[in-house]
DOKE-365537 format. One record per residue (C-alpha): residue number from 1; residue in one letter; x negated, y, z. Coordinates in pm, 1 decimal. Each point is the difference from the previous one (the first is absolute). Example, Ala and Ser with C-alpha at 12.3 -4.5 7.8 and 13.67 -1.06 7.14 Angstrom:
<nodes>
{1 'A' {-1230.0 -450.0 780.0}}
{2 'S' {-137.0 344.0 -66.0}}
</nodes>
This chain:
<nodes>
{1 'M' {16.6 13.9 8.8}}
{2 'L' {-176.6 312.6 -133.9}}
{3 'E' {111.5 330.7 168.8}}
{4 'M' {-73.3 364.5 -155.2}}
{5 'Q' {119.2 355.8 117.1}}
{6 'I' {100.6 149.8 -313.1}}
{7 'P' {128.7 357.5 -57.6}}
{8 'P' {314.7 94.7 -187.0}}
{9 'S' {-191.7 197.1 -208.2}}
{10 'T' {-237.2 -300.8 -128.2}}
{11 'T' {80.6 -72.0 -366.3}}
{12 'V' {20.1 -385.3 -148.1}}
{13 'R' {-308.5 17.2 -118.0}}
{14 'Q' {-204.0 104.6 315.5}}
{15 'L' {234.4 -262.3 145.8}}
{16 'K' {-168.6 -262.4 -231.7}}
{17 'D' {-336.8 116.9 72.4}}
{18 'Q' {30.1 -45.2 366.3}}
{19 'L' {182.8 -363.6 -42.2}}
{20 'L' {-276.0 -135.6 -214.5}}
{21 'L' {-285.4 147.3 237.4}}
{22 'S' {201.4 -166.5 294.5}}
{23 'M' {55.3 -317.1 -209.4}}
{24 'N' {-349.2 -29.6 -169.3}}
{25 'A' {-138.8 -248.1 252.0}}
{26 'G' {287.8 -236.1 -55.6}}
{27 'L' {26.0 -4.1 -350.0}}
{28 'T' {-120.5 -305.7 -188.9}}
{29 'S' {-231.7 -1.3 -302.8}}
{30 'Q' {288.8 14.1 -272.1}}
{31 'E' {152.7 268.4 195.3}}
{32 'K' {-327.5 226.0 12.0}}
{33 'D' {117.1 174.2 -337.8}}
{34 'L' {303.1 188.7 174.5}}
{35 'N' {17.1 370.9 -32.4}}
{36 'T' {241.4 267.5 22.9}}
{37 'K' {99.2 -73.6 -359.7}}
{38 'N' {84.9 -326.1 6.3}}
{39 'L' {141.4 -7.7 352.5}}
{40 'A' {390.9 80.2 45.8}}
{41 'I' {164.4 92.3 288.6}}
{42 'I' {386.8 -81.0 -4.8}}
{43 'F' {291.0 175.4 173.1}}
{44 'A' {352.6 -7.0 -27.4}}
{45 'G' {-44.8 -203.0 -339.1}}
{46 'K' {-242.6 255.4 -143.7}}
{47 'A' {-368.3 4.6 -58.9}}
{48 'L' {-126.6 324.6 157.3}}
{49 'Q' {-169.6 271.2 -196.9}}
{50 'D' {-353.3 92.6 102.9}}
{51 'D' {44.6 359.1 2.3}}
{52 'H' {311.2 -16.7 221.7}}
{53 'S' {-53.5 66.3 405.6}}
{54 'L' {195.7 -250.9 221.8}}
{55 'Q' {196.8 308.4 123.1}}
{56 'E' {135.2 52.2 -349.2}}
{57 'C' {59.3 -379.8 -27.9}}
{58 'L' {215.3 45.7 298.5}}
{59 'I' {-206.7 -259.5 190.5}}
{60 'R' {44.0 66.6 378.7}}
{61 'D' {-114.7 -182.4 338.3}}
{62 'A' {30.1 -362.6 -15.7}}
{63 'T' {25.5 -38.3 -369.2}}
{64 'I' {-118.7 -352.1 -146.2}}
{65 'L' {-151.7 19.4 -352.3}}
{66 'H' {-117.3 -260.4 -222.3}}
{67 'V' {-331.8 -44.8 -161.3}}
{68 'A' {-56.8 -177.6 -341.2}}
{69 'R' {-240.2 -15.8 -279.5}}
{70 'S' {136.3 213.8 -266.1}}
{71 'R' {110.6 -241.6 -279.5}}
{72 'E' {-48.7 291.1 -267.0}}
{73 'D' {-361.2 -80.6 57.7}}
{74 'S' {-5.3 -366.2 31.4}}
{75 'S' {238.8 -259.8 -30.1}}
{76 'T' {-145.7 -207.9 272.5}}
{77 'P' {98.4 82.1 313.7}}
{78 'T' {-286.7 -1.1 298.6}}
{79 'H' {30.3 -266.7 288.7}}
{80 'D' {262.4 114.6 229.3}}
{81 'T' {47.9 315.4 -144.4}}
{82 'Q' {325.9 67.2 190.8}}
{83 'Q' {-99.1 208.4 276.8}}
{84 'E' {200.9 215.7 235.6}}
{85 'S' {-68.4 350.5 136.4}}
{86 'L' {134.1 156.9 313.8}}
{87 'L' {-5.6 340.3 40.1}}
{88 'P' {-141.5 151.7 204.5}}
{89 'G' {-235.0 -158.5 9.8}}
{90 'V' {-58.2 -216.2 -308.2}}
{91 'S' {25.0 -335.6 125.9}}
{92 'T' {-43.0 -269.3 -293.4}}
{93 'S' {133.6 -346.6 46.5}}
{94 'K' {-57.1 -335.3 -229.6}}
{95 'S' {375.2 -107.4 56.4}}
{96 'D' {306.4 90.5 -139.3}}
{97 'T' {229.1 -61.4 334.4}}
{98 'E' {21.2 377.6 63.5}}
{99 'S' {206.4 275.3 -183.5}}
{100 'D' {-20.4 369.3 -21.6}}
{101 'H' {174.8 194.0 283.1}}
{102 'L' {54.9 372.7 47.9}}
{103 'I' {129.3 91.2 369.3}}
{104 'V' {268.2 263.5 -87.2}}
{105 'T' {271.0 97.8 199.3}}
{106 'R' {358.6 98.2 -119.1}}
{107 'E' {-58.4 381.2 55.1}}
{108 'Q' {-342.6 -38.4 -178.6}}
{109 'A' {146.3 -205.5 -287.4}}
{110 'A' {221.7 301.1 -42.8}}
{111 'S' {-243.7 290.7 -5.9}}
{112 'L' {-214.6 -256.7 -243.0}}
{113 'Q' {293.8 -56.5 -260.1}}
{114 'C' {0.4 -375.4 55.0}}
{115 'A' {288.0 -125.1 -235.9}}
{116 'F' {43.6 -379.2 107.6}}
{117 'Y' {134.1 -97.3 331.8}}
{118 'G' {121.5 -329.8 161.5}}
{119 'Y' {103.6 -133.5 324.9}}
{120 'C' {-293.1 -165.8 181.2}}
{121 'R' {169.8 -263.3 220.9}}
{122 'E' {-298.4 -180.7 149.1}}
{123 'S' {-216.5 285.4 161.1}}
{124 'C' {167.2 342.2 -34.5}}
{125 'S' {376.9 -78.9 15.6}}
{126 'D' {49.2 323.3 -204.1}}
{127 'V' {39.7 135.3 -330.3}}
{128 'T' {-353.8 79.7 -105.1}}
{129 'A' {-203.9 129.8 -311.1}}
{130 'V' {-131.3 -300.1 -207.2}}
{131 'L' {-303.0 -28.2 -217.4}}
{132 'L' {30.8 -149.7 -358.1}}
{133 'R' {-230.4 -233.5 -83.0}}
{134 'F' {-89.7 -273.1 -282.7}}
{135 'A' {-69.7 -350.8 65.8}}
{136 'C' {-116.3 -251.8 -303.8}}
{137 'D' {287.0 -226.2 -82.9}}
{138 'K' {-261.9 -271.2 -65.2}}
{139 'C' {-237.6 16.5 314.0}}
{140 'G' {188.1 254.4 249.3}}
{141 'G' {-295.0 197.5 36.8}}
{142 'F' {11.4 401.1 -7.4}}
{143 'V' {-306.8 30.1 -233.4}}
{144 'F' {210.3 93.9 -285.4}}
{145 'V' {-6.6 286.7 -231.6}}
{146 'V' {319.2 102.8 -156.0}}
{147 'D' {78.0 91.2 -364.9}}
{148 'P' {55.4 372.7 2.7}}
{149 'I' {194.8 -4.8 -322.9}}
{150 'T' {258.9 -253.6 125.7}}
{151 'E' {13.0 30.9 391.9}}
{152 'L' {286.6 275.4 -4.8}}
{153 'D' {180.0 -110.3 -313.9}}
{154 'T' {276.2 -218.5 160.7}}
{155 'W' {-14.9 105.2 360.9}}
{156 'E' {349.0 -121.0 92.4}}
{157 'D' {-67.5 -339.8 -172.0}}
{158 'I' {-330.1 -19.8 220.7}}
{159 'L' {177.4 68.2 302.6}}
{160 'D' {243.4 -268.9 -89.2}}
{161 'G' {-283.1 -277.2 -37.5}}
{162 'G' {-152.9 58.1 -318.2}}
{163 'K' {-373.7 29.0 -52.9}}
{164 'V' {-268.7 254.6 -50.6}}
{165 'H' {-267.0 -57.1 -238.2}}
{166 'G' {-371.7 58.9 48.1}}
{167 'V' {-347.8 -192.5 104.5}}
{168 'C' {-89.7 -201.1 304.0}}
{169 'Y' {-322.0 47.8 102.0}}
{170 'K' {-57.4 -291.7 257.1}}
{171 'D' {-234.0 -278.0 -80.2}}
{172 'D' {117.5 -286.2 -204.8}}
{173 'C' {330.0 184.9 -72.6}}
{174 'D' {141.7 86.8 -329.2}}
{175 'G' {313.8 134.8 117.2}}
{176 'T' {188.7 286.2 -204.7}}
{177 'D' {300.5 55.8 195.0}}
{178 'A' {67.6 124.2 354.1}}
{179 'N' {315.6 38.5 223.7}}
{180 'L' {75.5 303.6 173.8}}
{181 'I' {-81.8 -29.8 403.8}}
{182 'F' {105.7 240.6 237.6}}
{183 'K' {-186.0 16.9 347.4}}
{184 'C' {92.1 222.0 318.9}}
{185 'A' {-180.8 301.2 34.6}}
{186 'A' {62.9 50.7 352.5}}
{187 'H' {-188.5 -293.0 151.8}}
{188 'Q' {-315.2 -162.1 -104.8}}
{189 'S' {19.9 -286.0 -253.5}}
{190 'R' {11.0 -376.8 133.1}}
{191 'G' {-101.5 -137.8 -313.3}}
{192 'Q' {161.6 -95.0 -352.8}}
{193 'S' {309.9 -146.6 157.1}}
{194 'D' {72.1 357.8 161.6}}
{195 'R' {265.0 120.2 -246.0}}
{196 'M' {285.6 185.5 13.3}}
{197 'H' {331.3 68.1 -195.7}}
{198 'Y' {8.9 314.8 -200.1}}
{199 'L' {311.5 185.2 54.4}}
{200 'R' {71.6 189.8 -299.5}}
{201 'Q' {287.4 215.2 120.9}}
{202 'I' {-211.6 151.4 267.2}}
{203 'K' {-166.5 304.5 -133.8}}
{204 'L' {-191.7 325.0 74.5}}
{205 'N' {263.7 289.5 24.5}}
{206 'L' {-196.5 212.5 -247.4}}
{207 'M' {283.3 250.9 -80.5}}
{208 'D' {54.5 77.5 358.1}}
{209 'I' {355.9 -132.2 -20.3}}
{210 'A' {233.1 8.2 339.5}}
{211 'C' {102.1 -316.7 121.2}}
{212 'T' {374.5 -71.9 -76.2}}
{213 'T' {54.9 -100.4 366.4}}
{214 'C' {-168.2 234.6 227.5}}
{215 'G' {-94.0 227.6 -227.0}}
{216 'D' {-338.2 50.7 77.3}}
{217 'V' {-325.4 -20.6 -237.2}}
{218 'K' {-220.3 -298.9 77.0}}
{219 'T' {-226.1 -216.7 -205.5}}
{220 'P' {0.3 -324.7 -70.7}}
{221 'V' {386.1 -26.4 -83.5}}
{222 'I' {222.6 -294.7 -143.6}}
{223 'T' {147.3 82.2 -361.5}}
{224 'F' {298.9 -164.7 -90.1}}
{225 'S' {9.0 -124.9 -365.5}}
{226 'C' {310.9 262.2 -109.5}}
{227 'D' {-84.7 252.0 -238.8}}
{228 'P' {-85.1 267.4 107.3}}
{229 'S' {-148.4 -198.4 336.3}}
{230 'H' {176.2 90.9 328.3}}
{231 'I' {-289.2 -31.8 276.2}}
{232 'M' {-21.5 -88.4 366.6}}
{233 'C' {-272.9 37.5 237.8}}
{234 'L' {-100.4 -300.0 153.3}}
{235 'S' {143.4 17.5 356.8}}
{236 'C' {323.5 88.2 -154.7}}
{237 'F' {-33.6 -280.2 -216.4}}
{238 'Q' {-80.2 -244.4 275.2}}
{239 'Q' {329.3 137.0 197.8}}
{240 'Y' {216.3 -16.2 -344.6}}
{241 'C' {-116.6 -370.5 -59.3}}
{242 'A' {60.4 -99.8 367.8}}
{243 'H' {356.8 142.7 5.5}}
{244 'L' {79.0 -182.3 -336.2}}
{245 'L' {-135.1 -334.2 193.9}}
{246 'A' {206.3 66.2 300.3}}
{247 'E' {332.4 63.6 -188.1}}
{248 'R' {-81.9 -287.4 -272.5}}
{249 'R' {30.3 281.5 -268.9}}
{250 'F' {-319.1 -101.2 -222.1}}
{251 'T' {118.8 -20.2 -363.4}}
{252 'W' {14.2 -306.1 -207.5}}
{253 'V' {-186.7 28.3 -301.2}}
{254 'A' {-22.8 -323.4 -277.7}}
{255 'N' {-337.1 58.5 -86.6}}
{256 'L' {-141.7 145.6 321.8}}
{257 'G' {204.7 -170.9 301.1}}
{258 'S' {103.7 196.5 309.2}}
{259 'T' {-142.5 371.8 -49.9}}
{260 'A' {53.2 329.7 118.9}}
{261 'R' {175.3 262.8 -192.3}}
{262 'C' {-30.5 371.2 -83.0}}
{263 'P' {162.2 156.4 295.5}}
{264 'F' {159.4 240.3 -237.8}}
{265 'G' {156.2 -302.9 -172.2}}
{266 'C' {-184.5 14.2 -335.3}}
{267 'A' {97.5 -296.8 -212.7}}
{268 'D' {-376.5 -48.4 -83.5}}
{269 'G' {-154.7 122.7 315.1}}
{270 'L' {-153.4 -309.3 173.9}}
{271 'I' {-271.9 -159.7 166.2}}
{272 'V' {-145.3 -257.3 -262.8}}
{273 'D' {-251.6 -213.1 225.6}}
{274 'P' {117.9 -126.0 320.7}}
{275 'H' {-357.7 52.8 146.0}}
{276 'H' {103.9 358.4 36.9}}
{277 'F' {196.6 -84.9 319.1}}
{278 'Y' {-324.0 -120.0 176.1}}
{279 'V' {44.7 336.4 134.5}}
{280 'L' {267.5 -115.7 224.6}}
{281 'G' {-272.2 -187.8 190.5}}
{282 'R' {-77.3 -342.6 51.5}}
{283 'R' {338.1 -93.7 221.3}}
{284 'L' {252.4 184.3 -197.7}}
{285 'Y' {-185.0 -83.7 -335.5}}
{286 'E' {58.7 -395.8 91.1}}
{287 'N' {368.1 84.0 87.1}}
{288 'Y' {17.0 159.4 -347.6}}
{289 'K' {-116.6 -325.4 -148.3}}
{290 'D' {235.4 -201.5 194.9}}
{291 'F' {289.8 230.7 -153.0}}
{292 'A' {-141.3 -2.4 -342.5}}
{293 'A' {-13.8 -376.8 8.2}}
{294 'E' {352.6 -48.4 141.7}}
{295 'E' {124.5 265.8 -251.3}}
{296 'C' {-161.6 -208.5 -276.4}}
{297 'F' {123.8 -331.3 138.0}}
{298 'L' {363.0 130.7 -14.4}}
{299 'R' {-16.2 157.5 -343.8}}
{300 'S' {-169.3 -338.0 -135.9}}
{301 'G' {323.8 -199.9 80.5}}
{302 'G' {-121.9 -64.3 398.7}}
{303 'T' {293.5 -48.3 273.5}}
{304 'Y' {-15.0 -8.3 368.3}}
{305 'C' {246.5 -228.5 190.0}}
{306 'S' {291.9 232.9 119.6}}
{307 'T' {-13.6 -240.7 332.6}}
{308 'C' {-353.6 -17.1 93.6}}
{309 'G' {-169.8 243.8 -245.3}}
{310 'A' {-268.3 -268.9 -123.4}}
{311 'P' {-119.2 88.3 -360.0}}
{312 'F' {42.2 -222.4 -289.5}}
{313 'V' {23.1 -15.0 -375.7}}
{314 'D' {303.2 -204.4 -158.1}}
{315 'E' {-47.5 16.4 -389.8}}
{316 'S' {342.1 -169.6 -54.3}}
{317 'S' {338.1 187.2 -103.9}}
{318 'N' {198.7 -129.1 297.6}}
{319 'F' {192.1 244.0 195.8}}
{320 'F' {-79.0 -187.3 273.0}}
{321 'T' {-354.3 -94.2 151.0}}
{322 'T' {-165.2 -170.5 292.0}}
{323 'C' {-319.1 168.1 159.5}}
{324 'P' {-296.0 -217.8 127.4}}
{325 'N' {155.1 -25.1 348.5}}
{326 'G' {314.6 -148.6 -120.4}}
{327 'H' {279.8 289.2 -9.9}}
{328 'R' {223.3 28.8 -297.3}}
{329 'F' {111.5 330.6 -96.9}}
{330 'C' {173.4 175.8 -277.7}}
{331 'R' {-317.2 197.1 -185.0}}
{332 'K' {247.6 271.3 -100.9}}
{333 'C' {194.0 106.4 325.7}}
{334 'G' {-259.2 -152.9 239.9}}
{335 'D' {279.2 -176.8 194.7}}
{336 'I' {-4.0 -358.1 61.1}}
{337 'A' {98.1 -245.2 -287.1}}
{338 'H' {376.8 68.9 -32.2}}
{339 'A' {282.9 -122.7 -246.3}}
{340 'G' {105.2 178.8 -302.6}}
{341 'E' {-130.6 240.5 -198.4}}
{342 'C' {-236.5 294.3 105.7}}
{343 'D' {37.0 319.8 -146.7}}
{344 'A' {-346.8 76.8 -175.0}}
{345 'L' {-225.1 316.1 142.1}}
{346 'P' {-191.8 225.9 -199.2}}
{347 'P' {-355.9 -55.3 42.3}}
{348 'P' {-82.9 294.7 214.9}}
{349 'E' {242.1 -146.7 259.5}}
{350 'Q' {-128.7 -328.7 -46.5}}
{351 'L' {-327.2 131.1 119.0}}
{352 'A' {145.8 162.2 298.5}}
{353 'V' {154.8 -292.3 100.1}}
{354 'S' {-353.8 -211.3 -3.7}}
{355 'E' {-148.1 332.5 129.5}}
{356 'K' {274.3 -27.5 298.9}}
{357 'A' {-91.6 -372.4 62.6}}
{358 'R' {-372.8 105.4 13.0}}
{359 'E' {59.2 267.0 270.6}}
{360 'N' {214.7 -243.2 194.1}}
{361 'A' {-269.0 -261.1 -1.4}}
{362 'H' {-245.6 285.3 118.0}}
{363 'S' {228.0 126.0 257.5}}
{364 'R' {46.7 -370.8 163.1}}
{365 'Q' {-414.2 -46.9 -42.6}}
{366 'T' {3.5 331.1 215.7}}
{367 'I' {256.4 -77.2 239.9}}
{368 'L' {-178.8 -346.7 75.7}}
{369 'S' {-347.3 168.2 42.7}}
{370 'T' {131.4 313.6 208.4}}
{371 'T' {274.1 -151.9 224.6}}
{372 'K' {76.4 -252.1 275.6}}
{373 'P' {294.5 -217.3 59.1}}
{374 'C' {206.1 92.4 302.7}}
{375 'P' {-36.2 -287.0 226.3}}
{376 'G' {379.1 26.0 83.2}}
{377 'C' {174.2 54.1 -345.2}}
{378 'A' {-274.4 -64.7 -235.3}}
{379 'A' {81.1 322.6 -145.7}}
{380 'P' {-347.1 157.7 -176.7}}
{381 'I' {-114.2 313.2 223.7}}
{382 'E' {-227.3 269.9 -110.0}}
{383 'R' {-213.0 165.9 275.8}}
{384 'N' {-77.9 340.7 -114.6}}
{385 'G' {-209.3 115.3 286.5}}
{386 'G' {73.7 51.7 372.6}}
{387 'C' {-58.1 -257.9 263.4}}
{388 'M' {-3.5 -372.2 -2.2}}
{389 'H' {385.9 -11.7 148.8}}
{390 'V' {225.0 -92.4 -270.9}}
{391 'I' {402.1 21.7 11.0}}
{392 'C' {146.2 -199.4 -316.9}}
{393 'A' {276.1 232.6 -108.5}}
{394 'R' {197.5 -280.4 -134.4}}
{395 'C' {37.0 -230.6 332.8}}
{396 'K' {-170.2 246.5 255.9}}
{397 'K' {-250.4 -241.0 110.0}}
{398 'E' {-289.9 135.5 157.1}}
{399 'F' {-323.2 -138.3 -55.8}}
{400 'C' {-379.7 38.3 -43.8}}
{401 'W' {-140.2 62.6 -337.5}}
{402 'I' {-349.0 -144.5 94.1}}
{403 'C' {139.3 -341.2 200.2}}
{404 'Q' {347.7 -18.8 -206.3}}
{405 'T' {129.8 -81.8 360.5}}
{406 'D' {273.7 175.3 225.3}}
{407 'W' {-167.2 306.4 106.7}}
{408 'G' {-133.2 8.2 347.8}}
{409 'I' {-226.7 135.9 269.2}}
{410 'D' {-284.3 -219.6 -134.2}}
{411 'C' {35.9 145.4 -354.9}}
{412 'M' {16.5 366.0 149.5}}
{413 'S' {-317.4 -31.5 192.2}}
{414 'R' {-196.4 -170.0 -280.5}}
{415 'H' {83.8 191.6 -308.3}}
{416 'W' {324.7 214.3 24.7}}
{417 'F' {-210.8 287.0 -214.2}}
{418 'A' {-251.0 -235.8 -205.6}}
</nodes>
């Protein structure tokens, strides 16, 4: 590991000179011909120009660079030429387990006009700026130089899984395609597997547009897909989504699933990628996934038993169906199987029947987990604070919540207010 303190005003050529001096003792006889002309310093998919300073290349503290033999001068790469440099100082490593990182807070990202944002679930639990990098599609390495002619021609296609063309400089790799990789800029990278999902509807508020909810001017913001786009600041968007989740008012869209619609009701104003709901936080996002899965289940023909709430799929066209627990009921009205015809319900009402059954099942589970049966009449009783002396509203029996026996002096002395 080689470490060097490099001032921001250092040019790329000067950095090459210092690297060659530092690396000279460890070079093999075949590598002795390395010089500033046939050495390439690669950063973010580009070979840096010699006359540019590190500051002009936007290279800041703790940024990893990749060093390789330039293929313009030689088609044969040096032995293990893929080296990484961490600034400051420059630390070179002969492995590809590291990846470049730039520690940037959200406030700094706004001042630096970082255009890419994502939600870091593993380390930051927050929306952070993300760094765009290119990984060779063949070897997975980051020593890849992008063809400047094609890198921006099909940006949307690339974001949706397309490839970027260029040249991989890693030993024994002739890869010509790369994948876009996004990494959190707010914490030090943990290696190649440390990747984030780019949230394309979170953008810089370059025009200083006020949030449609609170009226404040903030950045970054959420932009809905309507034209022109309505925007919300991230804190308002988080509250908006939490409100939709609490009232189960997410919108179902065939190609998107359960999503949030523009609060102004724009027909084309949607959140097109559900990963944006990461902003809800880990717990509420898990609730959102459960809700979305249930909605998809119902929309795909799934049914909840109107008696026990068990979910199942019956692909037959029969009016009556039987759940896995043996309860037979009418799939149109939700009642137990009955004689005679049943008036058909329109699809929204059918969904309402299944939704009601699902809610009933959840209610039963909640009652079982938060209540205790009265020892006198077995009625479920929920204790909502207070002491352990409970009086059943149904049979008036007085008993101890902890012991489940008649209330007495012993209970009072041991755990009256436990």
